[in-house]
DSSP file (Angstrom, degrees, kcal/mol; ACC not computed):
  #  RESIDUE AA STRUCTURE BP1 BP2  ACC     N-H-->O    O-->H-N    N-H-->O    O-->H-N    TCO  KAPPA ALPHA  PHI   PSI    X-CA   Y-CA   Z-CA
    1    1 A M              0   0    0      0, 0.0     2,-0.7     0, 0.0    52,-0.0   0.000 360.0 360.0 360.0 126.8    0.0    0.0    0.0
    2    2 A D        -     0   0    0     16,-0.0    94,-3.4     2,-0.0     2,-0.5  -0.878 360.0-172.4 -98.9 113.3    1.4    3.4   -1.0
    3    3 A V  E     +A   95   0A   0     -2,-0.7    16,-2.1    16,-0.2     2,-0.4  -0.919   7.0 178.0-115.8 129.0    0.3    6.0    1.5
    4    4 A N  E     -AB  94  18A   0     90,-2.9    90,-2.9    -2,-0.5     2,-0.6  -0.969  21.9-146.8-126.2 143.4    0.8    9.8    1.1
    5    5 A L  E     -AB  93  17A   0     12,-3.2    12,-2.3    -2,-0.4     2,-0.7  -0.957  19.0-153.5-103.2 123.1   -0.2   12.7    3.3
    6    6 A V  E     -AB  92  16A   0     86,-2.7    86,-2.3    -2,-0.6     2,-0.4  -0.882   7.0-153.0-103.5 115.3   -0.9   15.7    1.1
    7    7 A L  E     -AB  91  15A   0      8,-3.3     8,-1.8    -2,-0.7     2,-0.6  -0.721   5.5-143.4 -89.4 133.0   -0.4   19.0    2.9
    8    8 A F  E     - B   0  14A   0     82,-1.6    82,-0.4    -2,-0.4     6,-0.2  -0.863  17.6-154.7 -96.4 123.7   -2.4   22.0    1.8
    9    9 A K    >   -     0   0    0      4,-2.8     3,-1.8    -2,-0.6   140,-0.2  -0.560  27.2-110.4 -95.9 162.0   -0.4   25.3    2.0
   10   10 A K  T 3  S+     0   0    0    138,-0.4   139,-0.1     1,-0.3    -1,-0.1   0.838 116.4  58.3 -58.7 -35.0   -1.8   28.8    2.3
   11   11 A D  T 3  S-     0   0    0    137,-0.6    -1,-0.3     1,-0.1     3,-0.1   0.421 121.5-104.6 -79.9   4.2   -0.8   29.7   -1.2
   12   12 A G  S <  S+     0   0    0     -3,-1.8    -2,-0.1     1,-0.3    -1,-0.1   0.283  82.4 123.8  93.6 -10.8   -2.8   26.9   -2.7
   13   13 A S        -     0   0    0     -5,-0.1    -4,-2.8     1,-0.0    -1,-0.3  -0.297  50.5-137.7 -78.7 169.9    0.1   24.6   -3.4
   14   14 A K  E     -B    8   0A   0     -6,-0.2     2,-0.4    -3,-0.1    -6,-0.2  -0.908   9.4-159.4-128.3 154.1    0.5   21.1   -2.0
   15   15 A K  E     -B    7   0A   0     -8,-1.8    -8,-3.3    -2,-0.3     2,-0.4  -0.996  14.6-143.2-135.1 129.2    3.3   19.0   -0.6
   16   16 A N  E     -B    6   0A   0     -2,-0.4     2,-0.4   -10,-0.2   -10,-0.2  -0.741  12.3-171.3 -95.8 139.3    3.3   15.2   -0.4
   17   17 A F  E     -B    5   0A   0    -12,-2.3   -12,-3.2    -2,-0.4     2,-0.3  -0.988  13.5-147.8-126.9 119.7    4.8   13.2    2.5
   18   18 A S  E     -B    4   0A   0     -2,-0.4   -14,-0.2   -14,-0.2   -16,-0.0  -0.633  26.1-111.6 -83.0 143.3    5.1    9.5    2.1
   19   19 A L        -     0   0    0    -16,-2.1   -16,-0.2    -2,-0.3    -1,-0.1  -0.661  27.4-150.8 -72.6 123.5    4.7    7.3    5.2
   20   20 A P        -     0   0    0      0, 0.0     2,-0.3     0, 0.0    -1,-0.1   0.708  66.2  -0.9 -75.0 -20.7    8.2    6.0    5.7
   21   21 A S  S    S-     0   0    0      1,-0.0     3,-0.1    -3,-0.0    29,-0.0  -0.898  84.5 -84.1-155.0-178.4    7.3    2.7    7.4
   22   22 A S  S    S+     0   0    0     -2,-0.3    28,-3.5     1,-0.2     2,-0.5   0.744 120.8  42.8 -70.7 -21.2    4.4    0.6    8.6
   23   23 A I  E    S-G   49   0B   0     26,-0.2     2,-0.5     2,-0.0    26,-0.2  -0.981  75.0-177.4-125.2 119.8    4.4    2.6   11.9
   24   24 A T  E     -G   48   0B   0     24,-2.9    24,-2.9    -2,-0.5     2,-0.5  -0.968  12.3-156.0-121.5 125.2    4.8    6.4   11.6
   25   25 A I  E     -G   47   0B   0     -2,-0.5     9,-2.0    22,-0.2     8,-0.9  -0.873   8.9-162.5-100.2 129.7    5.0    8.7   14.5
   26   26 A V  E     +Gh  46  34B   0     20,-3.0    20,-2.0    -2,-0.5    19,-1.7  -0.937  35.0 104.5-111.4 132.2    4.1   12.4   13.9
   27   27 A G  E    S- h   0  35B   0      7,-2.0     9,-2.5    -2,-0.5    16,-0.3  -0.984  75.6 -81.3 179.0-172.9    5.1   15.0   16.3
   28   28 A R  S    S+     0   0    0     14,-2.0    15,-0.2    -2,-0.3    16,-0.1   0.705  87.3 102.4 -85.4 -23.4    7.4   17.9   17.2
   29   29 A R  S >  S-     0   0    0     14,-1.9     3,-1.5    13,-0.2    -2,-0.2  -0.279  76.9-125.5 -66.5 149.1   10.4   15.9   18.3
   30   30 A H  T 3  S+     0   0    0      1,-0.3    -1,-0.1     5,-0.1     5,-0.1   0.769 108.0  58.3 -64.9 -27.4   13.3   15.5   16.0
   31   31 A D  T 3  S+     0   0    0      3,-0.1    -1,-0.3     2,-0.0     2,-0.1   0.394  80.8 110.8 -88.6   5.5   13.2   11.7   16.2
   32   32 A C  S <  S-     0   0    0     -3,-1.5     3,-0.3     1,-0.1    -6,-0.2  -0.458  76.6-124.8 -72.6 152.3    9.6   11.5   14.9
   33   33 A D  S    S+     0   0    0     -8,-0.9     2,-0.5     1,-0.3    -7,-0.2   0.872 107.5  28.3 -66.5 -37.2    9.1   10.0   11.5
   34   34 A L  E    S-h   26   0B   0     -9,-2.0    -7,-2.0     2,-0.0     2,-0.5  -0.940  85.9-159.1-124.6 106.8    7.3   13.2   10.4
   35   35 A C  E     -h   27   0B   0     -2,-0.5    -7,-0.2    -3,-0.3    -5,-0.1  -0.767  12.8-176.7 -94.1 123.4    8.5   16.2   12.4
   36   36 A I        -     0   0    0     -9,-2.5     2,-2.3    -2,-0.5     5,-0.2  -0.914  14.5-156.4-116.7  99.4    6.2   19.2   12.5
   37   37 A P        +     0   0    0      0, 0.0   100,-2.2     0, 0.0     2,-0.4  -0.275  49.0 121.4 -81.7  57.1    8.2   21.8   14.5
   38   38 A L  B >   -K  136   0C   0     -2,-2.3     3,-2.1    98,-0.2    98,-0.2  -0.959  64.7-133.5-117.4 136.6    5.3   23.9   15.8
   39   39 A M  T 3  S+     0   0    0     96,-3.5    97,-0.1    -2,-0.4    -1,-0.1   0.751 105.1  62.3 -62.2 -24.1    4.7   24.4   19.5
   40   40 A V  T 3  S+     0   0    0     95,-0.2     2,-0.5    93,-0.1    24,-0.3   0.582  90.8  81.0 -78.7  -7.5    1.0   23.6   19.1
   41   41 A V  S <  S-     0   0    0     -3,-2.1   -13,-0.1    -5,-0.2   -14,-0.1  -0.851  88.8-120.0 -96.5 131.9    2.0   20.1   17.9
   42   42 A S    >   -     0   0    0     -2,-0.5   -14,-2.0     1,-0.1     3,-0.6  -0.253  23.8-109.4 -68.4 158.9    2.8   17.7   20.8
   43   43 A R  T 3  S+     0   0    0      1,-0.3   -14,-1.9   -16,-0.3     2,-0.5   0.919 118.8  17.0 -55.9 -46.2    6.3   16.1   20.9
   44   44 A R  T 3  S+     0   0    0    -17,-0.2    -1,-0.3    16,-0.2   -17,-0.3  -0.890  84.2 166.0-124.9  97.4    4.7   12.8   20.0
   45   45 A H    <   -     0   0    0    -19,-1.7    15,-2.9    -3,-0.6    17,-0.5   0.947  53.8 -16.5 -86.0 -53.9    1.3   13.8   18.6
   46   46 A C  E     -GI  26  59B   0    -20,-2.0   -20,-3.0    13,-0.3     2,-0.4  -0.963  52.0-134.9-151.6 166.3   -0.1   10.8   16.8
   47   47 A Q  E     -GI  25  58B   0     11,-2.6    11,-2.6    -2,-0.3     2,-0.5  -0.986   8.3-157.0-128.5 135.9    0.8    7.4   15.3
   48   48 A M  E     -GI  24  57B   0    -24,-2.9   -24,-2.9    -2,-0.4     2,-0.5  -0.963  10.9-166.2-112.5 128.0   -0.2    5.9   12.0
   49   49 A S  E     -GI  23  56B   0      7,-2.7     7,-2.8    -2,-0.5     2,-0.5  -0.962   2.2-164.8-119.9 125.3   -0.1    2.1   11.7
   50   50 A L  E     + I   0  55B   0    -28,-3.5     2,-0.2    -2,-0.5     5,-0.2  -0.916  13.0 166.8-113.0 128.8   -0.3    0.4    8.3
   51   51 A N        -     0   0    0      3,-2.5    -2,-0.0    -2,-0.5     0, 0.0  -0.678  56.1 -82.8-122.7-173.1   -1.1   -3.2    7.7
   52   52 A N  S    S+     0   0    0     -2,-0.2     3,-0.1     1,-0.2    -2,-0.0   0.749 124.9  29.4 -63.6 -23.1   -2.0   -5.0    4.5
   53   53 A E  S    S+     0   0    0      1,-0.2     2,-0.3   -52,-0.0    -1,-0.2   0.704 121.2  11.6-112.5 -25.1   -5.6   -4.1    4.7
   54   54 A S        -     0   0    0     25,-0.0    -3,-2.5   -53,-0.0     2,-0.4  -0.950  52.7-130.0-152.8 167.7   -6.0   -0.8    6.6
   55   55 A L  E     -IJ  50  78B   0     23,-0.7    23,-2.9    -2,-0.3     2,-0.4  -0.995  25.1-167.0-124.0 126.6   -4.4    2.3    8.0
   56   56 A K  E     -IJ  49  77B   0     -7,-2.8    -7,-2.7    -2,-0.4     2,-0.4  -0.877   6.0-157.3-113.8 147.6   -5.2    3.3   11.6
   57   57 A I  E     -IJ  48  76B   0     19,-2.9    19,-2.4    -2,-0.4     2,-0.4  -0.978   9.6-172.8-122.0 137.9   -4.4    6.6   13.3
   58   58 A R  E     -IJ  47  75B   0    -11,-2.6   -11,-2.6    -2,-0.4     2,-0.3  -0.995  22.3-130.5-134.0 128.5   -4.1    6.9   17.1
   59   59 A D  E     -I   46   0B   0     15,-2.2     2,-0.5    -2,-0.4   -13,-0.3  -0.588  13.9-144.5 -73.5 135.9   -3.7   10.1   19.1
   60   60 A L        -     0   0    0    -15,-2.9   -16,-0.2    -2,-0.3   -14,-0.1  -0.312  60.2 -79.4 -99.7  49.8   -0.9    9.8   21.5
   61   61 A E  S    S-     0   0    0     -2,-0.5   -15,-0.1     1,-0.1    -1,-0.1   0.873  73.6-178.1  56.4  41.2   -2.6   11.9   24.2
   62   62 A S        -     0   0    0    -17,-0.5    -1,-0.1     1,-0.1     4,-0.1  -0.307  33.0-127.7 -67.9 153.8   -1.6   15.1   22.4
   63   63 A H  S    S+     0   0    0      1,-0.2    -1,-0.1     2,-0.1   -22,-0.1   0.925 106.7  35.9 -68.6 -44.9   -2.6   18.4   24.0
   64   64 A G  S    S-     0   0    0    -24,-0.3    -1,-0.2     1,-0.2   -23,-0.1   0.618 109.0-128.6 -88.2 -13.3   -4.4   19.8   20.9
   65   65 A G        -     0   0    0    -20,-0.1    22,-0.7     7,-0.1     2,-0.4   0.021  11.5 -94.5  89.2 162.0   -5.8   16.6   19.7
   66   66 A T  E     -DC  73  86A   0      7,-0.6     7,-2.7    20,-0.1     2,-0.4  -0.965  37.9-154.5-116.9 134.8   -5.9   14.7   16.3
   67   67 A F  E     -DC  72  85A   0     18,-2.2    18,-2.5    -2,-0.4     2,-0.5  -0.922  11.3-164.9-120.3 136.3   -8.8   15.3   14.0
   68   68 A L  E >  S-DC  71  84A   0      3,-2.9     3,-1.8    -2,-0.4    16,-0.2  -0.974  83.4 -20.2-118.7 116.1  -10.2   13.1   11.3
   69   69 A N  T 3  S-     0   0    0     14,-3.4    -1,-0.1    -2,-0.5    15,-0.1   0.856 130.7 -49.6  52.8  38.3  -12.6   14.9    8.9
   70   70 A G  T 3  S+     0   0    0     13,-0.3     2,-0.5     1,-0.2    -1,-0.3   0.367 117.2 109.4  88.2  -4.6  -13.1   17.6   11.5
   71   71 A N  E <  S-D   68   0A   0     -3,-1.8    -3,-2.9     0, 0.0    -1,-0.2  -0.901  71.1-120.1-110.9 131.8  -13.9   15.3   14.4
   72   72 A R  E     -D   67   0A   0     -2,-0.5     2,-0.3    -5,-0.2    -5,-0.2  -0.458  38.5-172.7 -67.2 135.5  -11.5   14.8   17.3
   73   73 A I  E     -D   66   0A   0     -7,-2.7    -7,-0.6    -2,-0.2     3,-0.1  -0.891  35.3-164.9-128.3 157.3  -10.4   11.1   17.6
   74   74 A S  S    S-     0   0    0      1,-0.5   -15,-2.2    -2,-0.3     2,-0.3   0.672  89.2  -9.7-103.5 -35.3   -8.5    8.9   20.0
   75   75 A E  E    S+J   58   0B   0    -17,-0.2    -1,-0.5    -9,-0.0     2,-0.3  -0.945  73.8 158.1-159.3 143.0   -8.2    6.1   17.4
   76   76 A A  E     -J   57   0B   0    -19,-2.4   -19,-2.9    -2,-0.3     2,-0.5  -0.990  40.7-112.5-161.1 156.5   -9.8    5.5   14.0
   77   77 A T  E     -J   56   0B   0     -2,-0.3     2,-0.3   -21,-0.2   -21,-0.2  -0.843  39.8-152.5 -91.0 131.2   -9.4    3.6   10.8
   78   78 A V  E     -J   55   0B   0    -23,-2.9   -23,-0.7    -2,-0.5     2,-0.3  -0.738   8.6-160.4-108.9 156.3   -8.7    6.0    8.0
   79   79 A Q    >   -     0   0    0     -2,-0.3     3,-2.1   -25,-0.1    14,-0.2  -0.866  38.0 -74.9-130.2 161.7   -9.5    5.8    4.3
   80   80 A A  T 3  S+     0   0    0     -2,-0.3    14,-0.2     1,-0.3     3,-0.1  -0.323 119.5  29.6 -54.9 134.1   -8.3    7.4    1.1
   81   81 A G  T 3  S+     0   0    0     12,-3.3    -1,-0.3     1,-0.4    13,-0.1   0.290  87.9 132.1  95.3  -9.4   -9.8   10.9    0.9
   82   82 A D    <   -     0   0    0     -3,-2.1    11,-2.9    11,-0.2     2,-0.5  -0.421  53.0-131.4 -72.8 152.3  -10.0   11.5    4.6
   83   83 A Y  E     - E   0  92A   0      9,-0.2   -14,-3.4    -3,-0.1     2,-0.5  -0.919  17.6-164.2-107.3 129.4   -8.7   14.7    6.1
   84   84 A I  E     -CE  68  91A   0      7,-2.7     7,-3.1    -2,-0.5     2,-0.5  -0.958   2.7-162.0-114.8 126.8   -6.3   14.6    9.0
   85   85 A T  E     +CE  67  90A   0    -18,-2.5   -18,-2.2    -2,-0.5     2,-0.5  -0.945  11.8 175.5-114.4 125.5   -5.7   17.7   11.1
   86   86 A I  E >   -CE  66  89A   0      3,-2.4     3,-1.9    -2,-0.5   -20,-0.1  -0.976  68.1 -43.7-127.6 113.1   -2.7   18.0   13.4
   87   87 A G  T 3  S-     0   0    0    -22,-0.7   -20,-0.1    -2,-0.5   -46,-0.0  -0.453 124.3 -23.3  59.8-134.0   -2.3   21.4   15.0
   88   88 A P  T 3  S+     0   0    0      0, 0.0     2,-0.4     0, 0.0    -1,-0.3   0.450 119.8  95.6 -87.2   1.1   -2.9   24.0   12.3
   89   89 A L  E <   - E   0  86A   0     -3,-1.9    -3,-2.4   -82,-0.0     2,-0.5  -0.759  54.9-162.4-100.7 136.9   -2.0   21.7    9.4
   90   90 A T  E     - E   0  85A   0     -2,-0.4   -82,-1.6   -82,-0.4     2,-0.3  -0.968   8.3-170.5-117.9 132.0   -4.5   19.7    7.4
   91   91 A F  E     -AE   7  84A   0     -7,-3.1    -7,-2.7    -2,-0.5     2,-0.5  -0.899  17.4-138.9-117.8 145.7   -3.5   16.7    5.3
   92   92 A L  E     -AE   6  83A   0    -86,-2.3   -86,-2.7    -2,-0.3     2,-0.6  -0.897  24.5-129.7 -98.1 135.1   -5.5   14.7    2.7
   93   93 A L  E     -A    5   0A   0    -11,-2.9   -12,-3.3    -2,-0.5     2,-0.5  -0.764  25.4-172.4 -88.4 122.1   -4.8   10.9    2.9
   94   94 A Q  E     -A    4   0A   0    -90,-2.9   -90,-2.9    -2,-0.6     2,-0.5  -0.970   1.5-171.6-117.9 123.8   -4.0    9.4   -0.4
   95   95 A I  E >  S-AF   3  98A   0      3,-2.5     3,-2.0    -2,-0.5   -92,-0.2  -0.968  71.5 -17.5-120.4 124.4   -3.7    5.7   -0.7
   96   96 A D  T 3  S-     0   0    0    -94,-3.4    -1,-0.2    -2,-0.5   -93,-0.1   0.866 129.5 -51.1  49.4  42.2   -2.4    4.0   -3.9
   97   97 A G  T 3  S+     0   0    0    -95,-0.4    -1,-0.3     1,-0.2   -94,-0.1   0.493  99.5 160.1  79.7   3.7   -3.0    7.2   -5.8
   98   98 A E  B <   +F   95   0A   0     -3,-2.0    -3,-2.5     1,-0.1   -17,-0.3  -0.898  52.4  37.0-110.2 139.7   -6.6    7.6   -4.7
   99   99 A P  S    S-     0   0    0      0, 0.0   -18,-0.1     0, 0.0    -1,-0.1   0.582  70.5-170.9 -74.1 150.8   -8.3   10.0   -4.6
  100  100 A K  S    S+     0   0    0      1,-0.1     2,-0.9    -2,-0.1    -2,-0.1   0.877  74.8  67.4 -73.8 -38.9   -6.9   11.3   -7.9
  101  101 A N  S    S-     0   0    0      2,-0.0     2,-0.7     1,-0.0    -1,-0.1  -0.752  75.3-163.6 -87.7 106.2   -8.6   14.7   -7.5
  102  102 A I        +     0   0    0     -2,-0.9    -2,-0.0   -10,-0.0    -8,-0.0  -0.821  17.1 165.6 -98.6 114.3   -6.9   16.4   -4.5
  103  103 A V        -     0   0    0     -2,-0.7     3,-0.1   -95,-0.0   -95,-0.0  -0.959  38.2-107.7-128.1 145.8   -8.9   19.3   -3.1
  104  104 A P        -     0   0    0      0, 0.0     3,-0.1     0, 0.0   -97,-0.0  -0.289  50.1 -88.5 -65.2 157.2   -8.5   21.1    0.2
  105  105 A P        -     0   0    0      0, 0.0     2,-0.3     0, 0.0   -15,-0.0  -0.304  48.1 -98.8 -64.4 150.7  -11.2   20.5    2.8
  106  106 A Q        -     0   0    0     -3,-0.1     3,-0.0     1,-0.0    -3,-0.0  -0.555  35.1-133.9 -70.7 129.1  -14.3   22.8    2.6
  107  107 A Q        -     0   0    0     -2,-0.3     3,-0.1     1,-0.1    -1,-0.0  -0.679  28.3-106.0 -81.9 137.0  -14.1   25.6    5.1
  108  108 A P        -     0   0    0      0, 0.0     2,-0.3     0, 0.0    -1,-0.1  -0.358  36.7-109.7 -62.2 141.2  -17.2   26.1    7.1
  109  109 A K        -     0   0    0     -3,-0.0     2,-0.3    -2,-0.0    -3,-0.0  -0.554  39.7-160.4 -72.8 132.6  -19.2   29.1    6.1
  110  110 A T        -     0   0    0     -2,-0.3     3,-0.0    -3,-0.1    -1,-0.0  -0.853  11.1-143.7-117.0 151.2  -19.0   31.8    8.7
  111  111 A T        -     0   0    0     -2,-0.3     0, 0.0     1,-0.1     0, 0.0  -0.844  41.2 -88.4-106.8 150.0  -21.1   34.8    9.4
  112  112 A P        -     0   0    0      0, 0.0     3,-0.1     0, 0.0    -1,-0.1  -0.275  46.7-113.7 -57.9 140.1  -19.6   38.0   10.7
  113  113 A A        -     0   0    0      1,-0.1     3,-0.1    -3,-0.0    -3,-0.0  -0.446  36.2-100.2 -71.7 146.3  -19.4   38.1   14.5
  114  114 A P        -     0   0    0      0, 0.0    -1,-0.1     0, 0.0     2,-0.1  -0.316  49.8 -87.7 -64.4 152.9  -21.6   40.7   16.2
  115  115 A K        -     0   0    0     -3,-0.1     0, 0.0     1,-0.1     0, 0.0  -0.376  45.3-139.2 -64.1 137.3  -19.8   43.9   17.2
  116  116 A K        -     0   0    0     -3,-0.1     3,-0.1     1,-0.1    -1,-0.1  -0.689  18.0-107.5 -97.7 150.7  -18.3   43.6   20.7
  117  117 A P        -     0   0    0      0, 0.0     3,-0.1     0, 0.0    -1,-0.1  -0.299  60.9 -67.5 -66.0 162.6  -18.3   46.3   23.3
  118  118 A P        -     0   0    0      0, 0.0     2,-0.0     0, 0.0     0, 0.0  -0.185  64.7 -97.9 -52.7 142.7  -15.0   48.0   24.0
  119  119 A A        -     0   0    0     -3,-0.1     2,-0.3     1,-0.0     3,-0.0  -0.332  35.6-151.2 -66.7 141.8  -12.4   45.7   25.5
  120  120 A Q        -     0   0    0     -3,-0.1     2,-0.1     1,-0.0    -1,-0.0  -0.795  34.4 -85.5-109.0 157.1  -12.0   45.8   29.3
  121  121 A K        -     0   0    0     -2,-0.3     3,-0.1     1,-0.1    -1,-0.0  -0.407  49.9-120.0 -63.3 132.0   -8.8   45.0   31.1
  122  122 A A        -     0   0    0     -2,-0.1    -1,-0.1     1,-0.1    -3,-0.0  -0.411  30.4 -99.4 -73.5 147.7   -8.6   41.3   31.7
  123  123 A P    >   -     0   0    0      0, 0.0     3,-1.9     0, 0.0    -1,-0.1  -0.242  37.5-106.0 -60.6 158.1   -8.4   40.0   35.3
  124  124 A A  T 3  S+     0   0    0      1,-0.3    -2,-0.1    -3,-0.1    -3,-0.0   0.769 119.3  53.2 -60.1 -28.4   -4.9   39.1   36.5
  125  125 A N  T 3  S+     0   0    0      2,-0.0     2,-0.6     0, 0.0    -1,-0.3   0.363  79.1 114.1 -91.4   7.2   -5.6   35.4   36.3
  126  126 A D    <   +     0   0    0     -3,-1.9     3,-0.3     1,-0.1    -4,-0.1  -0.695  37.6 177.2 -80.7 116.7   -6.8   35.5   32.6
  127  127 A L    >   +     0   0    0     -2,-0.6     3,-1.8     1,-0.2     4,-0.3   0.247  44.5 112.9-101.9  11.6   -4.4   33.5   30.5
  128  128 A S  T 3  S+     0   0    0      1,-0.3     3,-0.4     2,-0.1    -1,-0.2   0.777  81.4  41.6 -61.0 -28.3   -6.2   33.9   27.2
  129  129 A G  T 3  S+     0   0    0     -3,-0.3    -1,-0.3     1,-0.2    -2,-0.1   0.407  95.0  81.2 -98.2   4.3   -3.5   36.0   25.6
  130  130 A S  S <  S+     0   0    0     -3,-1.8    -1,-0.2     1,-0.1    -2,-0.1   0.462  78.4  70.1 -93.2   1.0   -0.5   34.1   26.8
  131  131 A F  S    S-     0   0    0     -3,-0.4    -1,-0.1    -4,-0.3    -4,-0.0  -0.912  75.8-143.2-119.4 104.9   -0.4   31.3   24.3
  132  132 A P        -     0   0    0      0, 0.0     3,-0.3     0, 0.0    -2,-0.1  -0.345  18.0-125.5 -63.7 146.9    0.5   32.4   20.7
  133  133 A E  S    S+     0   0    0      1,-0.3     2,-0.4   -94,-0.0   -93,-0.1   0.903  97.6  18.4 -62.8 -42.4   -1.4   30.5   18.1
  134  134 A L        +     0   0    0    -95,-0.1     2,-0.6   -94,-0.0    -1,-0.3  -0.894  68.2 173.5-134.0 104.6    1.7   29.3   16.3
  135  135 A E        -     0   0    0     -2,-0.4   -96,-3.5    -3,-0.3   -95,-0.2  -0.954  26.3-138.8-111.0 119.2    5.0   29.4   18.1
  136  136 A L  B     -K   38   0C   0     -2,-0.6     2,-1.0   -98,-0.2   -98,-0.2  -0.490   8.1-134.0 -81.4 144.0    7.8   27.8   16.1
  137  137 A D    >   -     0   0    0   -100,-2.2     3,-1.0    -2,-0.2     6,-0.1  -0.860  22.8-160.4 -90.3 101.4   10.4   25.5   17.5
  138  138 A D  T 3  S+     0   0    0     -2,-1.0    -1,-0.1     1,-0.3     5,-0.0   0.443  71.8  82.3 -69.0  -0.3   13.4   27.1   15.8
  139  139 A S  T 3  S+     0   0    0   -102,-0.0     2,-0.4     4,-0.0    -1,-0.3   0.339  75.1  82.9 -90.9   9.2   15.7   24.1   16.2
  140  140 A D    X   -     0   0    0     -3,-1.0     3,-1.4  -103,-0.1     4,-0.2  -0.924  66.6-143.9-121.8 139.8   14.5   22.1   13.2
  141  141 A S  T >  S+     0   0    0     -2,-0.4     3,-1.2     1,-0.3     4,-0.4   0.634  93.0  81.0 -70.8 -13.7   15.4   22.3    9.5
  142  142 A F  T >>  +     0   0    0      1,-0.2     4,-1.1     2,-0.2     3,-1.0   0.656  69.8  86.1 -65.5 -14.7   11.8   21.4    8.6
  143  143 A L  H X> S+     0   0    0     -3,-1.4     4,-1.2     1,-0.3     3,-0.5   0.857  79.4  60.6 -55.5 -38.0   11.0   25.1    9.2
  144  144 A A  H <4 S+     0   0    0     -3,-1.2     3,-0.4     1,-0.3     4,-0.3   0.867 103.1  51.8 -60.1 -34.8   12.0   26.0    5.6
  145  145 A E  H <4 S+     0   0    0     -3,-1.0     3,-0.3    -4,-0.4    -1,-0.3   0.818 114.2  43.3 -68.0 -31.0    9.2   23.6    4.4
  146  146 A L  H X< S+     0   0    0     -4,-1.1     3,-2.1    -3,-0.5    -1,-0.2   0.521  83.3  97.1 -95.3  -6.3    6.7   25.4    6.6
  147  147 A E  T 3< S+     0   0    0     -4,-1.2    -1,-0.2    -3,-0.4    -2,-0.1   0.841  90.7  40.0 -55.8 -36.4    7.6   29.0    6.0
  148  148 A D  T 3         0   0    0     -4,-0.3  -137,-0.6    -3,-0.3  -138,-0.4   0.215 360.0 360.0-100.9  17.6    4.9   29.5    3.4
  149  149 A I    <         0   0    0     -3,-2.1    -1,-0.2  -140,-0.2    -2,-0.1   0.447 360.0 360.0 -84.9 360.0    2.2   27.6    5.1
C-alpha cells in the first residue's frame, strides 16, 4: 500500500509526504518520522499504523488533539480521501493514488461576528492572551518547508 499525506499550503500549493514505514510517529520531536516543528503540535502527537488491509491513526494523548474529517479522535481507521488535522495543518490521505482529484477541505461558512463592546482590562488570572497561536520550535530544519504555510 502506497500512502501519502498531502499538505495544503496557504498559497494553494500542495506538498506530499510518504509514510516511511508501517508505523509512523508524527510530532514535534526531531526523532519523529514526520517532524512538525510547531509548538501547538505535541512532541509525540499521533501514530499511523499500516497493515496489508487498513491504516489506523491513534492520538498519543496530544494536548491539541488529532482530528479526522473535523472530528477529534483517539483512534480510528482512515480511508483514502480522509482529512487529518494535526495542529494548524490539514492533510489529505492518499492511498495508492486515490483520490486522484486532490482538493482542500471545505471551510465552514462563517457569518460575521456581532460587534463587541470596547475591551476591558482582563483580570490578572486570565491566560487567554498568553499562548501564541503558532510558536515555532526554531531548532528544526523542517522550518524551511513550513515558512509559506
